[in-house]
N, CA, C and O of each residue as an XYZ file, in Angstrom:
648
protein
N       4.104    -11.200      9.952
C       2.849    -10.238     10.635
C       2.173     -9.457      9.160
O       0.983     -9.523      8.854
N       3.107     -8.817      8.465
C       2.420     -8.030      7.512
C       1.943     -9.125      6.449
O       0.774     -9.076      6.064
N       2.645     -9.928      6.050
C       2.054    -10.922      5.155
C       0.771    -11.572      5.536
O      -0.018    -11.844      4.631
N       0.457    -11.864      6.815
C      -0.712    -12.454      7.120
C      -1.822    -11.394      7.217
O      -2.988    -11.735      7.021
N      -1.488    -10.049      7.529
C      -2.441     -8.929      7.268
C      -2.874     -8.658      5.647
O      -3.989     -8.307      5.259
N      -1.710     -8.913      4.835
C      -1.903     -8.977      3.393
C      -2.957    -10.150      2.892
O      -3.845     -9.925      2.070
N      -2.772    -11.180      3.387
C      -3.726    -12.120      3.080
C      -5.097    -12.225      3.822
O      -6.051    -12.798      3.296
N      -5.161    -11.695      4.971
C      -6.667    -11.295      5.408
C      -7.144    -10.254      4.755
O      -8.364    -10.321      4.609
N      -6.546     -9.126      4.216
C      -7.241     -8.125      3.357
C      -7.735     -8.841      2.073
O      -8.907     -8.720      1.717
N      -6.768     -9.647      1.319
C      -6.982    -10.280      0.239
C      -8.462    -11.028      0.309
O      -9.325    -10.982     -0.568
N      -8.533    -11.698      1.520
C      -9.829    -12.610      1.665
C     -10.739    -11.722      1.738
O     -11.732    -11.883      1.029
N     -10.646    -10.404      2.714
C     -11.846     -9.534      2.776
C     -12.304     -8.900      1.476
O     -13.476     -8.554      1.324
N     -11.371     -8.748      0.530
C     -11.556     -8.125     -0.793
C     -11.916     -9.252     -1.811
O     -11.786     -8.949     -2.997
N     -12.265    -10.260     -1.571
C     -12.586    -11.457     -2.288
C     -11.778    -11.866     -3.201
O     -12.331    -12.402     -4.161
N     -10.348    -11.775     -3.233
C      -9.247    -12.013     -4.122
C      -8.150    -13.018     -3.088
O      -6.942    -12.804     -3.195
N      -8.508    -13.807     -2.372
C      -7.542    -14.437     -1.449
C      -6.511    -15.419     -2.350
O      -5.391    -15.715     -1.934
N      -6.981    -15.827     -3.487
C      -6.115    -16.486     -4.067
C      -5.136    -15.632     -5.066
O      -4.550    -16.258     -5.950
N      -4.963    -14.351     -4.959
C      -4.216    -13.391     -5.657
C      -3.170    -13.387     -4.991
O      -2.175    -13.245     -5.702
N      -2.957    -13.487     -3.877
C      -1.674    -13.230     -3.055
C      -0.649    -14.257     -3.320
O      -0.670    -15.397     -2.857
N       0.448    -13.658     -4.274
C       1.642    -14.286     -4.424
C       3.027    -14.109     -3.636
O       4.057    -14.784     -3.620
N       2.658    -12.991     -3.023
C       4.025    -12.257     -2.119
C       4.450    -13.245     -1.002
O       3.674    -14.037     -0.467
N       5.590    -13.131     -0.748
C       6.138    -14.196      0.172
C       6.643    -13.192      1.257
O       6.733    -11.989      1.011
N       6.979    -13.751      2.507
C       7.919    -13.057      3.432
C       9.175    -12.523      2.798
O       9.530    -11.354      2.946
N       9.877    -13.461      2.046
C      10.936    -13.048      1.484
C      11.070    -11.831      0.602
O      12.030    -11.066      0.514
N       9.808    -11.802     -0.093
C       9.678    -10.485     -1.121
C       9.685     -9.217     -0.170
O      10.448     -8.281     -0.411
N       8.830     -9.202      0.907
C       8.582     -8.050      1.860
C       9.967     -7.664      2.619
O      10.283     -6.500      2.865
N      10.667     -8.680      2.919
C      12.029     -8.325      3.651
C      12.845     -7.855      2.708
O      13.646     -7.023      3.132
N      12.919     -8.127      1.484
C      13.705     -7.614      0.341
C      13.369     -6.188      0.002
O      14.141     -5.231     -0.062
N      11.969     -6.229     -0.218
C      11.474     -4.855     -0.941
C      11.259     -3.574      0.378
O      11.360     -2.360      0.203
N      10.993     -4.173      1.478
C      10.683     -3.175      2.371
C      11.901     -2.904      3.183
O      12.123     -1.773      3.614
N      12.609     -3.798      3.379
C      13.838     -3.492      4.446
C      15.129     -3.927      4.274
O      15.969     -3.986      5.172
N      15.351     -4.344      2.708
C      16.631     -4.295      2.440
C      17.164     -5.740      2.983
O      18.389     -5.846      2.927
N      16.510     -6.799      3.467
C      16.986     -7.799      4.063
C      16.685     -9.377      3.245
O      15.681     -9.710      2.615
N      17.823    -10.091      3.492
C      17.634    -11.202      2.964
C      16.451    -12.295      3.638
O      15.911    -12.048      4.716
N      16.180    -13.386      2.924
C      14.921    -14.162      3.321
C      15.231    -14.662      4.978
O      14.293    -15.024      5.688
N      16.538    -14.634      5.445
C      16.831    -15.016      6.981
C      16.450    -13.786      7.963
O      16.398    -13.847      9.191
N      16.170    -12.544      7.071
C      15.613    -11.432      8.111
C      16.775    -10.952      8.825
O      16.553    -10.231      9.799
N      17.846    -11.190      8.553
C      19.079    -10.519      9.335
C      20.151     -9.862      8.147
O      20.614     -8.722      8.128
N      20.388    -11.023      7.130
C      21.603    -10.340      6.395
C      21.146     -9.203      5.407
O      20.032     -9.340      4.901
N      21.886     -8.105      5.084
C      21.605     -6.985      4.722
C      21.706     -7.277      3.110
O      22.524     -8.032      2.585
N      20.879     -6.652      2.562
C      21.184     -6.917      0.749
C      21.887     -5.445      0.396
O      22.045     -4.535      1.209
N      22.199     -5.433     -0.751
C      22.939     -4.583     -1.473
C      22.673     -3.071     -0.604
O      21.498     -2.714     -0.512
N      23.592     -2.317     -0.064
C      23.223     -1.078      0.706
C      22.352     -0.107     -0.299
O      21.358      0.514      0.078
N      22.902     -0.071     -1.689
C      22.367      0.905     -2.250
C      20.927      0.683     -2.704
O      20.358      1.690     -3.124
N      20.282     -0.387     -2.695
C      18.910     -0.669     -2.850
C      18.036      0.142     -2.018
O      18.163      0.060     -0.796
N      17.260      0.829     -2.471
C      16.310      1.721     -1.763
C      15.055      0.743     -1.492
O      14.637     -0.189     -2.179
N      14.624      1.224     -0.348
C      13.179      0.480      0.132
C      12.230      0.826     -0.680
O      12.049      2.028     -0.873
N      11.327     -0.246     -1.408
C      10.467     -0.078     -2.149
C       9.168      0.540     -1.662
O       8.472      1.310     -2.324
N       8.915      0.103     -0.393
C       7.744      0.593      0.390
C       7.997      0.765      1.897
O       8.951      0.205      2.436
N       7.231      1.458      2.497
C       7.631      1.692      3.915
C       5.985      1.039      4.713
O       4.972      0.941      4.020
N       5.991      0.660      6.199
C       5.001      0.099      6.563
C       4.899      0.906      8.182
O       5.746      1.415      8.916
N       3.807      0.765      8.248
C       3.678      1.283      9.866
C       2.460      0.256     10.436
O       1.485     -0.010      9.733
N       2.617     -0.213     11.615
C       1.811     -1.141     12.048
C       0.943     -0.566     13.292
O       1.636      0.235     13.921
N      -0.134     -0.692     13.753
C      -1.065     -0.240     14.649
C      -1.297     -1.134     15.953
O      -1.516     -2.328     15.745
N      -1.278     -0.797     16.943
C      -1.516     -1.611     18.049
C      -2.917     -0.920     18.784
O      -3.309      0.238     18.637
N      -3.409     -1.774     19.445
C      -4.446     -1.830     20.308
C      -4.381     -2.198     21.619
O      -4.855     -3.324     21.773
N      -3.995     -1.714     22.594
C      -3.716     -2.249     23.938
C      -2.772     -3.738     24.024
O      -2.962     -4.813     24.594
N      -1.709     -3.216     23.179
C      -0.665     -4.234     23.142
C      -0.805     -5.208     22.011
O       0.123     -5.960     21.712
N      -1.842     -5.205     21.437
C      -2.062     -6.114     20.303
C      -1.911     -5.613     19.215
O      -2.358     -4.472     19.103
N      -1.220     -6.255     17.963
C      -1.033     -5.527     16.492
C      -2.398     -5.869     16.091
O      -2.937     -6.974     16.158
N      -3.000     -4.488     15.557
C      -4.214     -4.234     15.058
C      -4.484     -4.278     13.613
O      -5.464     -4.714     13.010
N      -3.390     -3.726     13.185
C      -3.411     -3.596     11.635
C      -2.402     -2.890     11.077
O      -1.437     -2.676     11.811
N      -2.363     -2.404      9.796
C      -1.157     -1.621      9.047
C      -1.699     -1.182      7.902
O      -2.732     -1.464      7.296
N      -0.573     -0.239      7.667
C      -0.480      0.689      6.470
C       0.763      0.558      5.591
O       1.830      0.877      6.116
N       0.772      0.160      4.407
C       1.818     -0.115      3.480
C       1.674      1.030      2.531
O       0.602      1.266      1.975
N       2.689      1.696      2.356
C       2.424      2.849      1.472
C       4.131      2.829      0.623
O       5.066      2.078      0.902
N       4.094      3.835     -0.371
C       5.365      4.279     -1.067
C       5.216      5.536     -1.561
O       4.171      6.188     -1.542
N       6.460      5.935     -2.085
C       6.397      7.313     -2.760
C       5.982      7.434     -4.100
O       6.526      6.693     -4.919
N       5.268      8.092     -4.415
C       4.662      8.414     -5.830
C       5.273      9.770     -6.190
O       6.053     10.401     -5.476
N       4.752     10.184     -7.560
C       5.262     11.351     -8.077
C       4.283     11.970     -8.804
O       3.720     11.262     -9.639
N       3.844     13.415     -8.673
C       3.024     14.123     -9.569
C       3.500     15.082    -10.394
O       3.769     16.210     -9.982
N       3.644     14.708    -11.638
C       4.334     15.754    -12.622
C       3.695     16.955    -12.919
O       4.293     17.824    -13.552
N       2.257     17.144    -12.438
C       1.296     18.092    -12.409
C       1.671     19.218    -11.323
O       1.593     20.436    -11.484
N       2.134     18.460    -10.081
C       2.172     19.254     -9.089
C       3.718     19.654     -9.039
O       4.098     20.609     -8.361
N       4.569     18.882     -9.781
C       5.955     18.911     -9.612
C       6.364     18.559     -8.042
O       7.218     19.169     -7.399
N       5.842     17.827     -7.729
C       6.312     17.170     -6.194
C       5.913     15.505     -6.153
O       5.238     14.831     -6.932
N       6.536     15.197     -5.066
C       6.378     13.881     -4.799
C       4.951     13.572     -3.768
O       4.387     14.529     -3.236
N       4.532     12.366     -3.592
C       3.193     12.133     -2.756
C       3.399     10.767     -2.134
O       4.365     10.052     -2.403
N       2.433     10.448     -1.287
C       2.529      9.166     -0.983
C       1.467      8.412     -1.525
O       0.387      8.980     -1.687
N       1.600      7.208     -1.835
C       0.714      6.399     -2.291
C       0.233      5.188     -1.223
O       1.028      4.282     -0.977
N      -0.836      5.205     -0.722
C      -1.064      4.123      0.216
C      -1.690      2.899     -0.506
O      -2.757      2.937     -1.118
N      -0.713      1.558     -0.324
C      -1.048      0.447     -1.032
C      -2.229     -0.301     -0.339
O      -3.291     -0.589     -0.892
N      -1.901     -0.561      0.896
C      -3.046     -1.339      1.564
C      -3.067     -0.803      3.010
O      -2.032     -0.453      3.578
N      -4.423     -0.745      3.650
C      -4.754     -0.291      4.899
C      -5.559     -1.392      5.447
O      -6.613     -1.689      4.886
N      -5.162     -2.022      6.484
C      -6.157     -2.848      6.967
C      -6.106     -3.186      8.544
O      -5.066     -3.294      9.193
N      -7.433     -3.335      9.049
C      -7.413     -3.386     10.539
C      -8.127     -4.642     10.844
O      -9.166     -5.000     10.290
N      -7.452     -5.325     11.826
C      -8.146     -6.772     12.055
C      -9.822     -6.649     12.208
O     -10.140     -5.656     12.862
N     -10.634     -7.233     11.867
C     -12.122     -7.407     11.964
C     -12.606     -6.856     13.334
O     -13.258     -5.841     13.583
N     -12.068     -7.875     14.200
C     -12.595     -7.775     15.928
C     -11.934     -6.447     16.371
O     -12.093     -6.162     17.558
N     -11.401     -5.809     15.803
C     -10.727     -4.420     16.338
C     -11.366     -3.154     15.601
O     -11.102     -2.035     16.043
N     -12.014     -3.267     14.735
C     -12.652     -2.161     13.852
C     -13.445     -1.637     14.594
O     -13.887     -2.184     15.604
N     -13.820     -0.218     14.108
C     -14.675      0.710     14.930
C     -13.936      1.511     16.167
O     -14.620      2.219     16.905
N     -12.553      1.378     16.362
C     -12.035      2.141     17.490
C     -11.081      3.031     16.834
O      -9.982      3.222     17.354
N     -11.366      3.517     15.878
C     -10.419      4.617     15.273
C      -9.308      4.406     14.462
O      -8.749      5.301     13.828
N      -8.907      2.974     14.477
C      -7.527      2.502     14.436
C      -7.210      2.713     12.711
O      -6.079      3.091     12.403
N      -8.041      2.506     11.820
C      -7.815      2.852     10.489
C      -7.556      4.427     10.326
O      -6.628      4.823      9.620
N      -8.386      5.289     10.987
C      -8.424      6.736     10.965
C      -7.143      7.083     11.454
O      -6.548      8.005     10.896
N      -6.564      6.422     12.520
C      -5.361      6.886     13.175
C      -4.249      6.462     12.333
O      -3.183      7.070     12.436
N      -4.364      5.493     11.512
C      -3.274      5.283     10.468
C      -3.307      6.054      9.409
O      -2.257      6.538      8.985
N      -4.383      6.273      8.866
C      -4.430      7.417      7.616
C      -3.925      8.860      8.226
O      -3.372      9.666      7.478
N      -4.161      9.175      9.746
C      -3.815     10.340     10.289
C      -2.124     10.216     10.256
O      -1.424     11.161      9.891
N      -1.718      9.259     10.575
C      -0.211      9.101     10.518
C       0.345      9.243      9.356
O       1.406      9.866      9.327
N      -0.227      8.694      8.061
C       0.402      8.929      6.776
C       0.305     10.497      6.444
O       1.200     11.229      6.020
N      -1.000     10.805      6.746
C      -1.009     12.424      6.552
C       0.048     13.258      7.248
O       0.480     14.343      6.857
N       0.387     12.620      8.292
C       1.392     13.691      8.896
C       2.668     13.494      8.207
O       3.246     14.475      7.742
N       3.213     12.200      8.086
C       4.176     11.843      7.092
C       4.261     12.591      5.940
O       5.341     13.149      5.746
N       3.375     12.740      5.119
C       3.309     13.692      4.091
C       3.313     14.840      4.118
O       3.685     15.418      3.097
N       2.943     15.550      5.174
C       3.009     17.144      5.395
C       4.772     17.156      5.696
O       5.607     17.713      4.983
N       5.028     16.395      6.922
C       6.378     16.448      7.417
C       7.509     16.123      6.198
O       8.713     16.335      6.346
N       6.917     15.586      5.002
C       8.023     15.197      3.913
C       7.751     16.032      2.835
O       8.334     15.827      1.771
N       6.926     16.974      2.952
C       6.698     17.932      1.963
C       5.903     17.471      0.821
O       5.968     18.088     -0.242
N       5.158     16.436      0.951
C       4.248     15.648     -0.278
C       3.242     16.663     -0.611
O       2.887     17.483      0.235
N       2.658     16.645     -2.071
C       1.568     17.190     -2.221
C       0.254     16.364     -2.024
O      -0.837     16.934     -2.002
N       0.344     15.395     -1.923
C      -0.947     14.348     -1.675
C      -0.650     13.145     -1.371
O       0.421     12.586     -1.605
N      -1.765     12.615     -0.738
C      -1.759     11.421     -0.325
C      -3.198     10.667     -1.036
O      -4.347     11.107     -1.062
N      -2.715      9.530     -1.521
C      -3.667      9.124     -2.513
C      -3.987      7.333     -2.230
O      -2.983      6.673     -1.958
N      -5.082      6.723     -2.281
C      -5.283      5.478     -2.275
C      -6.504      4.939     -3.213
O      -7.254      5.682     -3.846
N      -6.567      3.558     -3.190
C      -7.770      3.017     -4.024
C      -8.746      2.458     -3.099
O      -8.299      2.177     -1.987
N      -9.968      2.236     -3.309
C     -11.146      1.737     -2.480
C     -11.974      0.921     -3.555
O     -12.217      1.310     -4.697
N     -12.332     -0.179     -3.036
C     -13.272     -0.773     -4.000
C     -14.504     -0.107     -3.874
O     -14.903      0.504     -2.882
N     -15.261     -0.318     -5.290
C     -16.527      0.545     -5.149
C     -17.465     -0.225     -4.188
O     -18.113      0.576     -3.514
N     -17.708     -1.319     -3.948
C     -18.642     -2.122     -3.042
C     -18.288     -1.848     -1.419
O     -19.081     -2.223     -0.556
N     -17.125     -1.215     -1.100
C     -16.638     -1.250      0.398
C     -17.184      0.018      0.888
O     -16.402      0.882      1.284
N     -18.512      0.224      0.900
C     -19.035      1.319      1.574
C     -18.788      1.936      2.968
O     -18.974      3.129      3.208
N     -18.303      0.922      3.974
C     -18.037      1.474      5.088
C     -16.811      1.962      5.212
O     -16.558      2.766      6.109
N     -15.712      1.474      4.177
C     -14.456      2.228      4.146
C     -14.718      3.938      3.387
O     -14.274      5.017      3.780
N     -15.535      3.652      2.280
C     -15.686      5.118      1.531
C     -16.335      6.048      2.579
O     -16.032      7.237      2.679
N     -17.234      5.435      3.342
C     -17.831      6.646      4.247
C     -16.689      6.972      5.285
O     -16.583      8.187      5.450
N     -15.917      6.313      5.936
C     -14.832      6.788      6.585
C     -13.921      7.649      5.839
O     -13.580      8.699      6.383
N     -13.545      7.415      4.865
C     -12.609      8.085      3.750
C     -13.392      9.661      3.637
O     -12.813     10.720      3.881
N     -14.535      9.559      3.299
C     -15.228     10.658      2.919
C     -15.258     11.873      4.204
O     -15.159     13.099      4.140
N     -15.447     10.902      5.418
C     -15.655     11.967      6.625
C     -14.152     12.447      7.057
O     -14.005     13.292      7.941
N     -13.268     11.970      6.511
C     -11.892     12.866      6.900
C     -11.742     13.577      5.708
O     -10.643     14.131      5.722
N     -12.407     13.822      4.612
C     -12.024     14.845      3.728
C     -11.603     13.768      2.329
O     -11.311     14.332      1.274
N     -11.594     12.527      2.371
C     -11.381     12.163      1.012
C     -12.164     12.301      0.023
O     -13.361     12.307      0.312
N     -11.807     12.449     -1.377
C     -12.752     12.664     -2.327
C     -12.476     11.629     -3.526
O     -11.355     11.545     -4.028
N     -13.486     10.897     -3.929
C     -13.483     10.005     -5.016
C     -13.210     10.633     -6.184
O     -13.911     11.605     -6.465
N     -12.078     10.195     -7.168
C     -11.639     10.772     -8.513
C     -12.363      9.883     -9.471
O     -11.777      8.891     -9.906
N     -13.765     10.192     -9.890
C     -14.753      9.500    -10.475
C     -14.227      9.636    -12.256
O     -14.734      8.904    -13.105
N     -13.395     10.449    -12.526
C     -13.172     10.763    -13.785
C     -11.669     10.100    -14.203
O     -11.146     10.451    -15.261
N     -10.971      9.069    -13.264
C      -9.954      8.537    -13.460
C     -10.379      6.821    -13.284
O     -11.146      6.436    -12.402
N      -9.895      6.138    -14.033
C      -9.944      4.648    -13.946
C      -8.484      4.027    -13.870
O      -7.546      4.367    -14.592
N      -8.448      3.025    -12.839
C      -7.043      2.274    -12.839
C      -6.973      1.279    -14.146
O      -7.851      0.665    -14.753
N      -5.673      1.375    -14.302
C      -5.571      0.532    -15.826
C      -4.277     -0.203    -15.288
O      -3.409      0.443    -14.701
N      -4.150     -1.733    -15.523
C      -3.251     -2.445    -15.108
C      -2.805     -3.375    -16.103
O      -3.710     -4.015    -16.639
N      -1.422     -3.651    -16.552
C      -0.923     -4.617    -17.287
C      -0.077     -5.476    -16.176
O       0.584     -5.036    -15.235
N      -0.298     -6.840    -16.573
C       0.260     -7.987    -15.511
C       0.543     -9.131    -16.370
O       0.095     -9.148    -17.516
N       1.138     -9.940    -15.984
C       1.259    -11.433    -16.465
C       1.434    -11.457    -17.731
O       2.170    -10.566    -18.156
N       0.908    -12.346    -18.666
C       1.335    -12.337    -20.001
C       1.338    -11.214    -20.837
O       2.229    -10.965    -21.649
N       0.125    -10.391    -20.594
C       0.180     -9.059    -21.393
C       1.233     -8.391    -21.180
O       1.809     -7.914    -22.157
N       1.729     -8.194    -19.939
C       3.012     -7.375    -19.659
C       4.076     -7.856    -20.239
O       4.831     -7.119    -20.873
N       4.292     -9.201    -20.100
C       5.624     -9.830    -21.059
C       5.301     -9.533    -22.357
O       6.190     -8.871    -22.894
N       4.307     -9.787    -23.107
C       4.039     -9.512    -24.302
C       4.711     -8.029    -24.903
O       5.574     -7.876    -25.767
N       4.005     -7.071    -24.138
C       4.367     -5.709    -24.232
C       5.890     -5.329    -24.207
O       6.409     -4.507    -24.961
N       6.558     -6.078    -23.187
C       8.093     -5.937    -22.738
C       8.700     -6.386    -23.986
O       9.476     -5.581    -24.501
N       8.496     -7.613    -24.647
C       9.145     -8.346    -25.631
C       9.110     -7.374    -26.975
O       9.954     -7.519    -27.860
N       8.214     -6.516    -27.045
C       8.001     -5.620    -28.108
C       9.016     -4.594    -27.903
O       9.377     -4.070    -28.957
N       9.641     -4.109    -26.732
C      10.525     -3.183    -26.698
C      11.851     -3.595    -27.247
O      12.733     -2.780    -27.515
N      11.959     -4.825    -27.398
C      13.323     -5.300    -27.973
C      13.416     -4.884    -29.378
O      14.452     -4.478    -29.904
N      11.954     -5.044    -30.120
C      11.896     -4.871    -31.567
C      11.932     -3.433    -31.951
O      11.917     -3.103    -33.137
N      11.986     -2.411    -30.802
C      12.262     -1.107    -31.193
C      13.748     -0.463    -30.766
O      13.934      0.753    -30.717
N      14.639     -1.325    -30.505
C      15.887     -1.075    -29.976
C      17.018     -0.810    -31.259
O      18.198     -0.569    -31.002
């Protein structure tokens, strides 16, 4: 279910070929389970993410996948929303806002200093929703990403400095 939503989101974001995650990855990292969805992995292995599902009249309507972040400036942890997705046919019912409100409640209950997420610059409908609930675009920051071959090359340089 989660992977299906991730693929739908990637298609919406015009990156459908970018999803390489598998059900086994999600079971391992979110639930500490082997690919059979039953066998527990190492008990000390922490969950790398949490996920909440939204329902609309008994139908799974969307999800929010998030993890804990940390702000050195606040000296406190926060919540980083990785993905929020609502099935297109069920948009406009406040499901996305309800998911965000739920995450805000989790953040407050857990003493988090902030709830953060990214939004694509062209996704004006989402930006409007986020601004209506009080979200503010951080225009002075840019996302940097190191992945693939560049990540491997830089990691290899760490061996040179040991």
